[in-house]
N, C-alpha and C positions, 0 to 999 in steps of 0.2 A: 447583403451577405453575400450572395451568388459571385458579385464579380468581386471578389476575396483574388490577388493574386497566388500562386502557388506555382512558383519556378521549378523549372524540371525537378530539382534534387540541390538540396545543400549542404556541404560540404563542416558547413558547423552554425549548429545552432541559436549561438550568442553575439550573432554580431545589429543585433536590438536593442541588446542589453536589459533582454526580459527577465534572465536569470538574477535580475539584479532587485528587480519588482516586490513589495510582498504579493501574496497569492503565486510566485516561480516556483514556490519551495521543491514542487517534483519536476522540473525543469533540470533545477542543479543539483537534486539527489538522484532523482530518476534518469537524469543522462548528462548528468556534466563528467562523472565518476570515470567513465569512459567512455568515447566517442568510436567505436567499429567502423571501420572505413567499408564494410557493405552492410551498414543501417541506412535503409532510405531516412531521411527527414526534411521537412520543409520549414520554412519561414515567410511570414509578410500579412502586412497594417498590421501589430501588435501584436501576436499568436505567433506561436510553435508549435508543432506535431514528428511525434517522429512511430514508426511502426514495430512495433514486435512482431515478428514475420515469424512467429511462431504460435503466437494463439490467433493472429489477424487481428490485432488490436490496436489501435490508432490513439495516441496520447496525445493530451495537447493541452498547453496554457495559455494564458493571455485573458481577452475579452472575451463573452459570450458570443458575439457575432463571428468576430474574424476566426474564429476556434471550431463553431462548427461548419463552416466556409471549408477552411482546409479538410474537417471529418469526410464533408460531402466532396470534395474533388479529390480525396485519397479514394474514398470509394469508386467514386469514377474512372477514376484510373487505374488502380487494381482490384475489381471488383471480385477478381477470385481471391481476393486474400482477403480483404478487410470485410470482418464479421462483428467485431464491435468498438468502442470506443473509451476513454472517459474525458471529460473537459471541464472544465470552469458550470457547475452553477449555471442550470438555463440554456446549455449545449444543444438538449437532448429536446425541450421543447422547438429549437430552430431546424435540426436537424429533419427532426419530424413531421416540419412541414414539407421536406421531399424525400423525403424514405420512411420505412412503417419503421419501427422503434418499439420493443418490449424490455420488458426485463428488467427494468429503471430501477435503481440503487443509488442514494444519496450518499456518502463519505463525506468524512476529514480526511486531508491528506495532514499530520501531524509529524514535528521533526524537534529534536533537542541536538545542541551541542552540549548540555552540560550533566554532569554526573548529576542523580535530585538525590533527598537530605536518604540518610538511612532510615527503613523500614525496620519496623518492629517484624521481628520472625523472619529475617531475610537470613541469619544466622542457619536455620534449617532448610535450606537452597540446596536440590545437590543437584550432582550431573547425570543425566540420564544415555545410557549408551545403546547399541543392538541389540542386546538382550532385552531390554525394557520393551521391545516394540509392540509387544502384542499386548502388555498393560500397559503402555500409553495410548491404542488403538480401540481398548476396550473401553477406557476412563472416558476418552472423546469421545468415545460413539456416545455413553450414557451421558456425560454431565454437557456436551457441547457438541450437539448434531451436527451443527453447519457448519462444522471449524474448519479454516480456511485451511489448512497447510496439515498434513495426514505424517504419520511418520516414515518412513523410509524415501520420502521427496528426495528429488536431487539436489534443491534448492535450502537444505536445514544446514547448518553447522554446527547445532549443538539443541540437544532437547534437554532440558530442568523441570526438576519436581518439587514438590515437600510431602512428605509421609506424616501420617498421625502416629499416635501412642503404638498402633497394631501394625504398624510398618507400612499399611496399605495407603494407596495416591492419594491427597486429600486436593492436591495444585495440580498442573502440570503447563508446557509454555516452551519455546521455539527459537530459535532467531535466525529464521530463514535472509531472503535476502530478495530487493526487487531485481526480475529478470532480465530487464536492458542491461543496466549498468552495475550489479554487482553489492550496492548499498545494502547495509543492516538494517534490515527489516522485523519488527518482533511479530510474531505469529503465536496463534492459535493457544492464549490465552485461556486457563481452564479453571475451574473452579470447585468439588463437592458439592451439591447442588443442598445440602444439607449442611454446610458450614460455610456457608456464604455471609458478607458480613462480620470476616474474623481479623480482617487484614490480607486474608495468605493469599488474592491475585493481586494487591497492593505490594508484599515482600516481594513474588513473584515477579512482573513489573518493575520493580525496581534494582533487582537485583540484573536483571536480562540487558537494563536500559546501562546498569554500568557496564555490564561487559562489553556492550558497543562501543559506548564514549573510551573507555579505554584502550580498544584496541581499535576504531575507525576512524575516533574524533566528535563520532555523530552519532544518532541511532534514529529511525523513521516507524513509523506504523499508521495501520487503515482502522479509523476508527467510524463503526457507522453513525449517520447524523442523528436520529431520535433514540441514543446510547445514555440516557442522564446519570445514569453512575460510572460510564469509561469517562467520559468528560472531564467530569469532578476532578477522577483519580488523576485524568490525564496533565489537569492542567496543573494540580498538586505537586506533581514529581518535574515540569517546567518542560514536558508540551507545548508549544509554537501550535497558535490555532487561527493561521492565514488562511489556509486552500482548502472552502466547501468545494466537492467536486461532485461528478455525476459518474457513473457508469451507465452502460445501455450494451443493448441486441441491436445490429441491423436482421431485421427479422428478413428471411430468402423471399416471404409471399406476402 
């Protein structure tokens, strides 16, 4: 693994055809849409990697061994920048042989090019604006405290929600974007804990997916690997499941 080649810099991550392989949707959608000239990226021996300089996050796709090799070389070449990484499942164990790794989370990167079947309750979805940010923050804090994206985030282009008969929020969600490419990313979908199982999450997810597909031609999202209800919902709505990933931090001690 340590023999993985790492050219100083590549101008095109796609010279190996990696973006055409199953499991490389993150490369197609996460890096392909825009290729900024100042982005650091590398490829070699069946893997590709690129650096989100703001977060200090190395994204990798390909086989676990070559992906781990690129993470290690990136950390070696730019130790002041590389603090965390995402890669194919198994990358974390290989990196951990050489660097201290913690905060490991298994994810699935999912995507669709198609509008989903219309779900019951979609007609109740309403767009929310800046005047609703405090309401959204309170709702997320109560019903989804581990939310990934909050009101006011620069990456969010749209918030929407569903209200109950009393006018209070019972579900919400956002259309955000992948930081490196700007690709549409569904985020922070949450449902009132007392009203789960009524299809509110399905209605909101379907509405947001349709919104993204009509404007961008596709939609992406991250799913925790052990979230079985989300797995069933996203599969029913047509999201592909080919990209099992793992994210982890490289410890400084």
